[in-house]
N, C-alpha and C positions, 0 to 999 in steps of 0.2 A: 735384423734391425740394420737398417744403413747407416752409412755414418753421417755425418751431418755435411760435407760437399756432396755427397751421393742424393742427401736428400733434399737438399738444394738444387741440382741439379733436375729432378724429378720433377721439381714445382715448378721451376723454369719453363719446362718444356709444354708445358699447360696455357702459360702463358702467350697474349698476341700470337693467336696459330697462324694469323695469315703473313707475319715478318719472316724475312729469314732468320736462321737460326743463329747467324752473327751477330744480329741486332742486340744492345742492350735490354736488358729489363729489369723488373723490379724496382721501378722510378729510377732507372739508367744507373742501379748500384752495382747490377753483376752482368756480366757477359762471359761468355764462352771461348775457353780458348780452342778453337779447331783444327786439326791437321789442313795442309794446302789441299789434299785432294776432296775434301770434305764442300769446298766452293763449289756450287753450280757453275756449268758450262757460262750461266749469264753473267758472273760475277767475279770468275776468275782471273778476269785481265785486270781487274781492280783491285783486287783482295788486298794490297800495301796499303792504299788510302782506306779503303774499307778497315783495315785491323789497326790503324794509327786514330782513324776516327770514332770506332767505338769503345776503344781500349784503353783511351784515357778519360782519366776522374771516373774510375768504378772501384768500388770496394771491394769486388771479389771478382776473380777471375777463375775459370771452372777450367782446368784442361782436359779436352777429351783424347783419350786412346787412338792411336792409328788402327784401322781394318785391316789385317793383312789380306783377309778376303772379304770383299764389298759384296754384297747380295745384289743381283740379277732383277731389277723392277721394272724388265720391260712388262709383266704382264700387269702391272699397273695400269698400261697405257689407255683401255678402253673406259678406263673412269679417268678422261681428263681433268687438268687442273681448276681448269675453271667450270666442268659439269658440279651437276647435284649428287649426290652419294644418297642412295636409299638400301636400307636393309631390305627391303620388299623386293628389291630385284637379283634376279638369280644370278645373274655374272657377277652383279658388285657384291654379293655375298660371297659368291668363290674368291674373288679378286680379295677380299678382306679378309679369309680364311686361311688362304695363303700367306698372306703380310703378316698375319698373326701370328701363323706357326715361326716365321723368321722370326720375330721379336722373343716371341717365349722361347725359340731354342740360344739365343745369346746365352754361351756359359756361365758369364758371369754378369753382377749389377753394372759394374764399369764398362765391358763389351754392350751392353743393354741398351744404356744409356749413349753409347759412342753410336751401335747402330740406329737408335731413334733419333739423334741428331742428324745422321746422314739420310735417314731416308726420309725427314719432315720437309726438305725442299724439293723434293724428286718427287712427290706425288701428291694427289689431290687432299688440301688440306681437313677435309671433313673426313675420308677416308682413315687419315693419318691420325687424326685424334681419336677417332673411335678403337680403330685397332690397339693406338698405344694407351686408351684408358682399359681396354679389356684385358691385355696384357699385365698393366700394372696391377689391375684387380686378382690374376690369376697365376703371377710367378711366385715363387717361394719367397723371395727375396725383398720384393717390392707389396706383396699384398696386403701390408697393414696401413698403408702409405694412402695420404689424403687425396681421393680424388676430388678436383674442382666441380664446383657446378656446372651442367654445363649450359647455364643461362648467365654465366660470366665469362665463358670460353667464346660464345657465339652470340651475343644480346639481341642481335638483329635477328633472330629466330621464335622469339619473346616480347620486341618491344617497337612501337609503332615508330617508324622510320625517323619523322622530323623531330624526334627526341634527339638523336645524334647529331644531328648539326648543331643544336644548341649545345650538347655537351661537348664536344667539340672547342666550339667558341670561348665556355664557359671554363675549361681546360687553358686554353690558349692564352684568354685573356688575363685570368684570377689565378696569379701564380702560387698563393696560398691556398693548398688545399681545406685548410679549417673555413676560408671565406667566401668556397665557393657556394653555389645556392643548387638547391637539389632540382630536378626536371622532372615535373609532373609529367607522368603518363595518363593521356585522357581513358576515361572510364568505359568509355562506349565509340568506337571509333571504326568499327566493322560496319556499323549498319544502323539506321535510325530506328526508333520505337514504334515506325510503321512494319517494321519485320518482328512476326514474332517469337520468332527462335532468338531474338536478339536477347530476350528475357535470360536467357540462358548463358549468357557471353561471357558474364562472371565466372561461370563455372567454365566451361570451353578453355575459356582463353588465361587460365588463371597461370603463373607462371610453374607454381610448384606443382601443377596436376601433370603439365607438359613435362618438367624436370621429371618428374616419377616415371612417366612411360618411358622414356629415352635412359635413364638409370637403371629400371629393371632388363630393359631389353641388353643392356650392358653386361649386369651380374648375368642372363640368362642367353647368352648366343647362341644362333640355333645353330651354325657351322663353325669348324675349326677340329682342334683337335680334340678326341673324347674327354680328356683332363678340364675342358673348359667349357663342355656342351653337355656331356651324360651326369648331370646332377640330379640327385635324387626327387623322385616325383616331377621331374622339369615339365612334360606335359598336361599333368595336377595345375600345377602351380600358372600355368597358363591359360588354362580354364578359369580358375578360381579367382586370379588377380583381374581380369577381365569383366567376369560374372560381376565381380561386387562394383568396376566401375558403372554398369550399365544398371544393373539394383539403384547403386546412388544418383545416377541421373535423372532415372525413371523417377523416384522419389523426388529431387528437386525440381522436374517438371509440375510434380504435384503441388509444391510448396506455391509455384507460379502462376498455378491456374491452367496448367497444360495438359493434355493426355499424354497418358505412356507413348514411346516410340513406335513408331509403323516400321518394321523390322522390313529390312530389303531384302527380300525374300523372292521379289521379279526384278530380275535385275536387266529384262528388256524395257520394262515399264521406266518412263522418263524421273527423274530425279526433282520433285518439286523444289526442295529445297536448293538455292542457291548460297555460295558463299566467296567472299573478296576478302581476302584475309589481310589487306595492306601491309604485311610486313616484307620485309627483303632479305637474299639472300646475301651474305656477304661474300661470298666466290666469284659473284659477274657484277655484283649492284643491280640486280635485276628485282620485282617484285613477284613473289609467288604467283604463277596465274591462278585465275580467279574461275568458277564455274557457275554458269549462268543458271537461272532458276528453269526447271525441267530442261535439265541437259541430259544426252542419252548416253551410255555406254556403248561401247564400238570395239571392232577387234582391233588388237596392238598393234601393229607393224613399224617398230621403230628400230633403230641400229644396234640399241641393246636390251629390248624387249618384245618378245614375239609372242600374241595371245588371241586365241578364237575364245570370244562369250561363252560360245559353245561347250568350251573347257571347263569353264566354271561350274556348268548345270552338269554337265557329266560328272564332275567329281561328288559334288554336292548329291548326285543320285545315287553313286556308289557307296559313298560315305553312310548315308541314310536307309540304304539296304542293308549295310552292313550292320548297323544299329539294330532297327528290325528281326535280323536273323541272329543276332547275338553274339556274333563273331566278324571278325574280320582275317582276311586271306594274304599272307607273305608271299615273298616272291618266290619261294621254294612249293607252293601252292597250299601250304599247312593252315589249317583255320587255327586263329587264335582267339578265344573265348573273350567277351568283353565283360567279365566278370565285376560285381561291386568292388572289388579293391583296385585291381589293375585297369581294369575297363577303360577310367576314364584317363589316367594316365596314357595309356595305347593311342585313344582319340585325340588327345590334346596335340602328340606328337604328329600325328598324321594330318589334323587338321590345319595348325598352324602353319606349314609343314618344315620340319627340321630333319637333319641329316639323321635322326632318331626315327623316323617315319618307317613301319615295317614294309612297306610298299607304296615307296614316292612316285612309281610309272603310274602305278594303276589308281591309286586314290590323289594322287595329283599335290597341287600347292593351292588349296582352297583359300584361306587366311588371305597368305600373301598377294598374291594373284589378284585378287579382287580390290587389293588397296592400288595395286598396278592400274587396276583398268579405270577404277574411281579418278585416281590422279591424272592420269592421260586424257581423261574424255573431252576434254577442251580441244586438244591436237594429237588424234590415236595415230598419226602416221606420219607427225613431227615436220610436216609440210611447212608451219610456221616458226617452225625452230623454238618452240617452247618447250620449256624443263616443265616436267610433271608439276603437281600442286601439293598443296599441303598435307595430302593422305599419302602421299610418297615419303613421307622422314617423322622416323619417330620421332624427333623433337614437336613436331607442328602438325600432327595427323590427329589429335585431340581439339584440336582447334575447331575443325569442320564440322557441321553437326551430324554428317553421313558418315563420319564415324560412325554414332551409337547407334545408328539404322543399321549400318554392316555388321558391327560386333552384337548389336540386337539378333542378328540372324544366327550369328556362329553361336550366341549363345544358345538360342532355340536349338540346333543340333545336340548342343551337350545336352542339352534340358531333355529332349528326347530320351535321348539313354536313361538319362537318369530316373524320368518317369516309368519308364521298364521295367525298372529293379523293382521288388518287394519292397514295400514299405518295412519301417524300420519298426521291429516287434517291441514286447515291453522288454523285453530282454535288454536287448541293444539300449534302452533310454534308461533305467531306471540303477538308481543307487543306494543301495540295502543301509538303511538306518542313519540317512541322511535326508534333513528337513530343514528348507529354506522357510525361517519364520517370519521374515520381514526384509523389504527391500526400499530402500530411499535413495532418490539423489538429490544434490544438494549443491547450489554455487558457490564455489567458495571466495569467500570474504573476510574483509577486516573482522566487520561486525558479526558476521556468522548470522544475520537475521533475514537470510533471502528465504522465500519461500521453498519448503521441500515439492520437488518432483516438477518444478519449472524450471526449463534453460532459457537461456538466451543466446542469441547471436543480433551482428552490428557489422559493418563495415571496417574496415582499419584501414589506415594508410603505412607503407613499411618502404623502405629503400633497398634498391639491389644496387651493387656497385658494376658499372660499364668496364671498370678499368683494365682488366685485362682483355676483354675482347676489342678494344678500341684500338686496332692496329696504324701503327703508325699515326698516333694520336697525344695527346699531350700526356706528362707524367703525373703520378698523382691519383689517388681516388677521387670517381668521377658517381656519383650515386642519381639515381633516378628511382623516382616514387611511385608507387601502385597501388591500388585499390583493392582490396580480398574482402572476403567473407572471413569474419572471425568469431568465436565464439567465448563467452563467460567460462574460465577454468571449471570443473565440479568435480565432485565427489562421489562414489557409489559407499553406501555403507549397506551391507550384507550380514544378517542376522542367521545362522547355521546352527542348528544343535544336531548333535551327535547323539546319536542314542545308544551306539555301540560300546563295549568298556576297551576298547583301544582308537589310538588316534589314526584317522584315515586321509588320506591324501587325495585330494580332487581338483578338477581343474574348473573352473569357472569359467563359463561363456558366456558372453553379454552382447545382445543382439537388439538393436530399435527397428518396429516394423511401423510403417503407417496404416491406421486404422481404415481410412477411405482414401477413395481415389479424388481427382480432382474438382469431383462434380457432388461429393459427398456420399457418394456410394459405397457403402462397406464392403470391405473385402473380402473374401473367405482364407483360411488358411492354408489352400492351396495358393494364391496371390498372394499373401502376405510373404509364405517361406521364399519365393521367388523374388522378393523385394527387402527380404531381410539384410540389412547392412550390419556387420559385423563393427564392434566396439571395442573389445577387448578380449583377451582369453589367457590368464594366470594360473597358476595352479599353487594351493597353501594346503598346509598339514592341519586338518581337524583334529581339534583334541576331543577327547569324551565331552559331552555337555554342549553349554551355550559358547557360540564362538561370534565373537565380533569382527568383522572383514572391513576393513576401508580401504579405497582404492581409488587413487586419483586420474583424471583425464589423461592427463599428461603421462602417463604410464603405459599409454594404450600398446597391447602388441600390432597394431595396424600402423601407425605413426610414425613419424621422426619426428624430432624438435625442431622448430622454425629455424635454429640457428643451423641447423643441418642442412635444411633448404635452401639457406640465404646467407651463408658462413662468408664474416668479413674476411678481405685479404690479408696477408702477410703475417710475420711472427710476432706483432707486437699485441694481436688477438687473442694469438695462442695460450694457453697454461703452460709455466715453468714445470709444476709438478709432473710427474712423471705418471701418476696416475690419472691425474685430470686430463693431461693431454692423450695416451690411450683412449679414454673417454668420448675424445672431443674430433678423435679421427674421424675423417668424413665418411661415413656408409650412406649414399644417396637414395639407395631403393627402400621406400618406405611410400606411404601415404602422406602427405603434408599435414600435418595436426591444425594447422585453420580450417581446413574442412573435414575435419572428423564427424563433424553434426550437419543435420541438411539444416537448411536455412529457416524453415518454420515459416510462419505469415505475423505480418502485424497482431492483430487480434490473437494469434495463438494456435497451433496447430496440434491435433494429439495424436499422440503415439504408442506403442504397444513397448515398454520396455521389458523384453525377454532376460532372465538369468536361470542359467542352468547350471549344477554342479554334476560333472560327470565321474564317475571311480579312474582313479589314474593309475590302478594296473591294468587297465584296456586300455588309457593314451598315452602310455611310457614307450617311449623308445630309447633303444640301448644305443649309445652313440659309439662309433667306431673310434672317435679321436676325443681324447680329455685335454684339449687346449681348453681354455675360456672361449666363451661365444666373441666373436666381433661386431659388435653393431647389432644386436640380437632383439632390439627392441620393437624391430618392426619385423617379426618372425611370420606375421599371418601372411601376409603379401610377398615374402622375401624369400623365405626357409630362414637357415642359418649358414652362413660362410663355412665352406669346405666340411659340413656336416649334414647330418641327416635332417630331413625336418622333422621339427621338434613336437607332433602329434600323430601317433597311428593311427587316429580317426581320418575319413575321409574329411579333406578340407571344405568349412561351410556345416559341416555336422552340429545339432541335427537337422538344420533346415535343407541339405544338399538330396532328402529323399523324400517321398512323401511321408506321411506321418498317419498313426491308427485312428486320429482323433478327428473330429468335423471343425471345432475351432481351438484357439489359442487356450481358451479359457478350459476348455473342457480337458485338454491337456495338461496343463497344469494341474486340475483338481485331480488328474489321475495319479501323477507323477509329486509325490512330496521333495524329490530333490529338484523340482523347479519353481520360478515364480514368476509372475509379472505385475507390473502397476503401470497405471496410467502415467503418461508423460507427456506434459506441450510444450513445444518449443516456439519462443515469442521472437520475433524477428523486431530490432529497433533499428528503425530508418535513420541512423547517424553514421558519420566517420568521425573517427577517434584517431590519433596520433600512435604510433607507435611507442611505447616506452622502451628506452635503450636498456 
């Protein structure tokens, strides 16, 4: 556990990422007392004036240790301080991996903080913040520290630029933070309603969605020391997390009268969807480049990226051939089977591609380089000196409609493997003696008079604090107001009869599946399987006889609470009780709670709510570490920190493979440990203010 001074230092290094490390932070109340050698060449001649200016009228001075051996950072030069940093770029990833190693290898927490302070002003700010956050998450002495949401560190990546002009003016003119107005972020600023895809902007451009994508890649980096990359079932998690995003996106499209995405399986074909992001990079004050409709992908020949489109096709063909023949080949020529247990994990590492790929030269880097090809299609040879587009950045990629077409194609390759596996047999699905007799969902209201099995969604206005990311800006909190989808909280009531004479432990698996597509055509079981949205997974001990189980939607294993997606800054918002403080510590990997449910429709949209109870003896995982789980409430997408994935079954079970029946109804009639009810999601087209 860090001491208070170290915790403060770690917090300050997340604030105002473009300002030099010697400037005052925390509303001008705290400053680093740095050794003379830490001043970069740009400021070394004026350090006395800087010291007197920023050290006056502060409450806290944090002395930093001198480094006897300073790190050689020349390897970071290819990612210049004003260039965009991309985790999809192989050169950038290798540079980040080396920098993470330097930060991880600092012997003590004090040396780690000092090393970070020295490095911060000498490398690309995005590169530093990514490597710093990865190191904080994975070092033993700092791993429980609260990582700030990326939207607070780099709000320009999430918020329309005009907001910042108003925010700076408000902060400069209105000194009392309590009197500052909240700056409104327009709901639709990237396209008009003439663009069909704009119906999905509330999902694609949601701050919580894009923060989740960044944080997942933070928790699961693809390159670096084995201790931070080689995590349990990492490749399978890459598959499943993105598979669920595609399922959710397609269902949202049905809600908005749109057909499923057309997967990007022909990369020679012009991309029909254009995208004009209208967000600005804080590194160089340029907007992210747009992509016009019907743009084509080209070979990439840039200083830091080389790619032939034919490479993508070649890698895809090799992976598909491996799936069809049931094995992949490693660098030594050994054939490794793609079995039902490990096959998806092997494929995940190959397709993404991480350093865990068993043959990166042969199978290539399909996912990453696909992102690069799309993100550079507007200027493939850099003749116009344009940076990459939003698809090149994990904080912005999900804003672009093409993200879902590209990942739809990636998901189709994974599903090809899943389709070739034998369907689940009765023994894989049954749970002897367990019978689900009743399932009901009901909105949680003060009066409890809500109609059962009808769920409500609406739009909500919430605030995000821009202060930490407004470099060289005013002091104090500055809030922007954004509009997002929200649902009324609800509760599952499940009655289960245990016909055995002994208690049995079971895993409750809850999914919601659309009944029909955008035209009202009923979906087959196999179509529903691919569109099944996981809502929750939890375990209960079932005593002999009847068990009445109640589970709140707020406890979902998929989501993180709103407060962890958009956490207030500063110590006054943190609990003082040690137990509550431990629960508060930010673990930002998880789907945003406000998007747990699909939007539905104003007239109501019908879904099948599926509940299955599986035998915990087949689900149980023997953890190698016995310490309490840290932020384990979003384990479905993110696993458990420093532990094995908490479910022995395949991710997405039982919908990850073909099922033995023709319909969900036939399935539940055959297996008493399953049940299904009709649920309607009704969208109320109103906007309400979030309650504090």
